[in-house]
Wavefront OBJ file of the C-alpha trace (Angstrom):
o trace
v -0.820 -62.640 44.686
v -2.349 -64.902 47.291
v -5.862 -66.404 46.971
v -7.849 -63.268 47.963
v -5.446 -60.445 47.434
v -4.053 -58.572 44.538
v -0.568 -57.015 44.593
v 1.054 -55.111 41.737
v 3.867 -52.569 41.509
v 5.477 -50.339 38.911
v 8.498 -48.031 38.742
v 7.989 -44.518 37.553
v 10.813 -42.025 36.914
v 9.174 -38.949 38.361
v 9.335 -37.034 41.624
v 7.242 -38.571 44.447
v 5.200 -35.412 44.786
v 4.158 -35.639 41.023
v 3.103 -39.232 41.496
v 1.125 -38.314 44.551
v -0.715 -35.583 42.667
v -1.775 -38.186 40.018
v -3.044 -40.543 42.744
v -4.984 -37.915 44.788
v -6.273 -35.045 42.566
v -9.605 -36.031 41.005
v -9.041 -34.366 37.592
v -5.950 -36.296 37.148
v -7.330 -39.609 38.542
v -10.062 -39.399 35.845
v -7.522 -39.421 33.022
v -5.534 -42.474 33.927
v -7.854 -44.481 36.171
v -11.060 -44.172 34.171
v -9.834 -43.105 30.714
v -12.982 -44.402 28.967
v -15.153 -42.068 31.100
v -12.720 -39.150 30.526
v -13.154 -39.557 26.790
v -16.993 -39.571 27.216
v -17.072 -36.142 28.893
v -17.405 -37.250 32.460
v -15.765 -35.322 35.310
v -14.488 -36.333 38.731
v -14.664 -34.487 41.983
v -13.699 -35.083 45.660
v -16.319 -33.886 48.068
v -16.033 -32.843 51.709
v -16.403 -36.433 52.901
v -13.349 -37.429 50.846
v -15.547 -39.352 48.395
v -14.525 -39.554 44.717
v -17.607 -38.883 42.548
v -17.903 -39.341 38.755
v -20.077 -36.629 37.330
v -22.249 -37.386 34.245
v -23.663 -34.015 33.557
v -25.937 -33.164 36.611
v -25.771 -36.646 38.012
v -22.837 -37.883 40.256
v -21.948 -41.419 41.171
v -19.680 -41.833 44.308
v -17.498 -44.835 43.684
v -14.679 -44.582 46.236
v -13.620 -42.842 49.411
v -10.258 -41.784 50.760
v -10.010 -43.559 54.098
v -6.415 -42.876 55.103
v -4.042 -40.424 53.700
v -0.309 -40.169 54.638
v 1.287 -37.736 52.252
v 3.184 -38.567 50.121
v 3.829 -42.198 51.109
v 0.517 -44.114 51.423
v -3.080 -43.757 50.384
v -5.892 -46.104 51.283
v -9.148 -46.045 49.286
v -12.478 -48.073 49.897
v -15.084 -48.820 47.399
v -18.581 -47.298 47.595
v -21.260 -47.814 48.465
v -20.274 -51.060 50.174
v -16.758 -50.256 51.460
v -15.893 -53.899 50.953
v -12.841 -53.789 48.792
v -9.773 -51.781 49.993
v -6.976 -50.495 47.765
v -3.698 -49.199 49.306
v -1.106 -47.325 47.221
v 2.417 -47.159 48.702
v 5.156 -44.985 47.259
v 8.818 -45.942 47.938
v 11.157 -43.318 46.782
v 14.266 -44.349 44.802
v 16.873 -42.597 42.807
v 15.292 -40.733 39.872
v 11.847 -41.973 40.757
v 9.665 -44.155 42.932
v 8.083 -47.535 43.102
v 4.301 -47.482 43.222
v 2.894 -50.666 45.005
v -0.772 -51.400 44.970
v -2.514 -53.931 47.343
v -6.113 -54.803 47.001
v -8.003 -56.676 49.796
v -11.537 -57.593 50.448
v -12.574 -60.161 47.796
v -13.218 -62.858 50.336
v -16.313 -60.745 51.430
v -17.784 -60.804 47.898
v -20.301 -63.306 46.670
v -18.551 -66.719 46.996
v -19.101 -67.717 43.401
v -16.128 -67.237 41.087
v -14.012 -65.317 43.642
v -10.757 -66.535 42.134
v -11.989 -65.308 38.721
v -12.605 -61.938 40.222
v -9.056 -61.835 41.622
v -7.517 -62.800 38.306
v -9.480 -60.176 36.427
v -8.565 -57.518 39.097
v -4.866 -58.488 38.812
v -4.804 -58.232 35.057
v -6.714 -54.930 35.276
v -4.363 -53.390 37.770
v -1.384 -54.297 35.558
v -3.020 -52.281 32.748
v -4.152 -49.498 35.091
v -0.583 -48.964 36.484
v 0.862 -48.815 32.966
v -1.724 -46.051 32.326
v -0.587 -44.242 35.469
v 3.076 -44.360 34.364
v 2.196 -43.125 30.846
v 0.053 -40.272 32.154
v 2.700 -38.999 34.533
v 5.557 -39.291 31.921
v 3.491 -37.660 29.264
v 3.178 -40.740 27.008
v 0.121 -41.991 25.265
v -1.921 -44.259 27.436
v -1.005 -47.933 26.943
v -4.672 -49.103 27.632
v -7.131 -46.204 26.800
v -10.092 -48.471 27.373
v -9.038 -49.854 30.776
v -11.964 -50.178 33.146
v -12.681 -49.711 36.826
v -15.094 -52.684 37.118
v -12.649 -55.546 37.264
v -10.263 -53.756 39.622
v -12.650 -53.964 42.580
v -14.105 -57.437 41.822
v -17.175 -56.162 40.073
v -16.633 -58.374 37.038
v -16.468 -62.098 36.975
v -15.527 -64.511 34.176
v -16.054 -68.253 33.889
v -15.460 -70.417 30.702
v -19.131 -69.905 29.769
v -20.022 -66.374 30.805
v -18.782 -62.837 31.473
v -20.638 -60.905 34.024
v -20.802 -57.551 36.043
v -21.955 -57.674 39.650
v -22.570 -55.225 42.427
v -24.010 -55.545 45.944
v -25.227 -53.427 48.777
v -26.215 -53.931 52.409
v -29.809 -52.854 53.288
v -31.262 -52.346 56.752
v -34.426 -54.348 56.037
v -35.612 -57.948 56.423
v -35.012 -60.196 53.484
v -38.700 -60.576 52.856
v -39.208 -56.822 52.291
v -36.128 -56.771 50.009
v -37.607 -59.648 48.055
v -40.798 -57.641 47.539
v -38.839 -54.667 46.360
v -37.142 -56.591 43.629
v -39.999 -58.826 42.476
v -43.334 -56.833 42.864
v -43.800 -54.594 39.789
v -45.206 -51.537 41.672
v -42.222 -51.707 44.028
v -39.746 -52.091 41.177
v -41.405 -48.916 39.564
v -40.680 -46.929 42.821
v -36.907 -47.283 42.621
v -36.191 -48.222 39.064
v -38.390 -45.958 36.994
v -40.623 -43.726 39.152
v -42.441 -42.200 36.129
v -42.753 -45.423 34.081
v -44.756 -48.453 35.529
v -43.634 -52.051 35.283
v -46.114 -55.010 34.824
v -45.742 -58.744 35.621
v -47.945 -61.488 34.181
v -47.283 -63.763 37.184
v -44.538 -64.232 39.772
v -43.609 -67.777 38.616
v -41.191 -69.389 36.231
v -42.192 -68.126 32.788
v -43.715 -64.920 34.138
v -42.935 -61.833 32.191
v -41.838 -58.354 33.440
v -42.341 -55.513 30.914
v -43.113 -51.833 30.526
v -46.386 -51.232 28.803
v -46.272 -50.133 25.133
v -49.455 -49.088 23.470
v -48.047 -50.354 20.114
v -47.041 -53.794 21.410
v -49.150 -56.448 23.151
v -46.015 -57.758 24.920
v -44.600 -54.426 26.050
v -40.972 -53.486 26.006
v -37.917 -54.217 28.095
v -39.173 -57.693 28.544
v -37.631 -60.023 31.107
v -38.784 -63.635 31.542
v -38.375 -65.387 34.910
v -36.260 -68.443 34.574
v -35.562 -69.319 38.250
v -37.531 -68.442 41.386
v -36.222 -69.309 44.897
v -38.036 -66.993 47.325
v -36.877 -65.136 49.256
v -33.285 -65.794 48.084
v -32.962 -65.572 44.340
v -34.752 -64.624 41.119
v -33.160 -65.128 37.725
v -34.582 -63.489 34.518
v -33.643 -63.662 30.939
v -33.692 -60.298 29.125
v -35.466 -60.681 25.816
v -33.027 -59.103 23.201
v -33.981 -56.298 20.852
v -34.851 -57.628 17.399
v -31.638 -58.500 15.505
v -29.259 -57.716 18.332
v -28.107 -61.197 19.179
v -27.290 -60.094 22.617
v -28.697 -62.462 25.232
v -28.346 -61.341 28.896
v -29.455 -62.697 32.128
v -30.189 -60.817 35.403
v -29.949 -62.336 38.919
v -30.858 -60.871 42.239
v -29.561 -62.696 45.209
v -30.533 -61.914 48.767
v -28.592 -63.048 51.827
v -29.287 -62.234 55.455
v -26.343 -60.312 56.893
v -25.826 -58.369 60.201
v -29.589 -57.971 60.973
v -30.415 -56.833 57.338
v -29.960 -58.155 53.885
v -27.227 -58.046 51.348
v -28.619 -57.575 47.911
v -26.469 -58.540 44.878
v -27.312 -57.962 41.292
v -25.493 -59.801 38.524
v -25.798 -59.249 34.833
v -24.380 -61.964 32.637
v -24.125 -62.551 28.968
v -21.482 -59.823 28.010
v -19.766 -62.465 25.912
v -22.620 -62.065 23.366
v -21.833 -58.297 23.084
v -19.688 -57.371 20.092
v -16.059 -57.173 21.281
v -15.710 -53.429 20.334
v -18.573 -52.454 22.630
v -18.158 -55.132 25.377
v -15.887 -53.368 27.950
v -17.662 -49.958 27.669
v -20.960 -51.657 28.164
v -19.787 -53.442 31.283
v -18.254 -50.297 32.663
v -21.397 -48.297 32.134
v -23.528 -51.000 33.856
v -21.014 -51.262 36.732
v -21.654 -47.644 37.623
v -25.381 -47.904 36.819
v -25.868 -50.953 39.107
v -24.265 -48.883 41.986
v -26.787 -46.090 41.419
v -29.669 -48.578 41.095
v -28.856 -50.394 44.351
v -28.594 -47.063 46.197
v -32.133 -46.313 45.075
v -33.412 -49.798 46.351
v -31.698 -49.114 49.678
v -33.190 -45.661 49.991
v -36.761 -46.920 49.320
v -36.497 -49.675 51.912
v -34.894 -47.478 54.581
v -37.321 -44.621 54.077
v -34.869 -42.084 52.526
v -35.165 -39.925 49.464
v -34.100 -41.403 46.254
v -30.569 -40.426 45.400
v -31.359 -40.829 41.619
v -35.057 -39.863 41.468
v -35.332 -40.019 37.663
v -34.584 -43.716 37.480
v -32.760 -45.594 34.894
l 1 2 3 4 5 6 7 8 9 10 11 12 13 14 15 16 17 18 19 20 21 22 23 24 25 26 27 28 29 30 31 32 33 34 35 36 37 38 39 40 41 42 43 44 45 46 47 48 49 50 51 52 53 54 55 56 57 58 59 60 61 62 63 64 65 66 67 68 69 70 71 72 73 74 75 76 77 78 79 80 81 82 83 84 85 86 87 88 89 90 91 92 93 94 95 96 97 98 99 100 101 102 103 104 105 106 107 108 109 110 111 112 113 114 115 116 117 118 119 120 121 122 123 124 125 126 127 128 129 130 131 132 133 134 135 136 137 138 139 140 141 142 143 144 145 146 147 148 149 150 151 152 153 154 155 156 157 158 159 160 161 162 163 164 165 166 167 168 169 170 171 172 173 174 175 176 177 178 179 180 181 182 183 184 185 186 187 188 189 190 191 192 193 194 195 196 197 198 199 200 201 202 203 204 205 206 207 208 209 210 211 212 213 214 215 216 217 218 219 220 221 222 223 224 225 226 227 228 229 230 231 232 233 234 235 236 237 238 239 240 241 242 243 244 245 246 247 248 249 250 251 252 253 254 255 256 257 258 259 260 261 262 263 264 265 266 267 268 269 270 271 272 273 274 275 276 277 278 279 280 281 282 283 284 285 286 287 288 289 290 291 292 293 294 295 296 297 298 299 300 301 302 303 304 305 306 307 308 309 310 311
């Protein structure tokens, strides 16, 4: 593993064709690659554009796309919606089996903070995921039934003080317009919760975002602004539910890129979530942020919301 690349491999005693099926057929990928989602009743499909989509009931979340397929030797997959991180699987046939090599590139294009932490988490995650692949193909019990997708593609970051999930998307709009979309309550309502309005006391440090609640003067889902650096960054502290003890912070970071804006959302504080629920919570948020950012992009680019019911 170099500074910005993950490389892992595993030997599997099975025909190359069988391994290739596990790497390319959606119903099989679901079982070893996203075992937590499989257990939660999700499904996976591959559409006409070669996108892998996780289906949660009627709602689908595209999370990767097959970019290059050389059957049965090599498969290259890119992350969605940003296509930043690339994963290449290479099969090398050997006596009684094959070596499966995985190379992951693209971390250098992610937000500069904690890049090396992302790579370390990805490397550890791929070691577990490849063990799951081997177990699935050989008919054994999965070694890591709670393995997650988030860290594999650099969506999770860990420092000595915090554990966070992070996603980003490029938007064809000036930074000032994206800033308005993530800070003005009526615009937040348009992409986050079209049927439920948001309110803001003041766009300043100490200002409070909330959803009105007739039974509460302060509303619900309260977030307090802790840092304001327009039009680049806003940081809020999410007020925990009574008795939960879970303290999270949300950060929106906006950077000019290729004539538009890269919007990054980071949710930190998972180290305060009970350990038994921590990874599943991060995995759900990782997929949720992808959906949320696609809604922001659609609003700003004048397209229909891909997820019109909000979050």
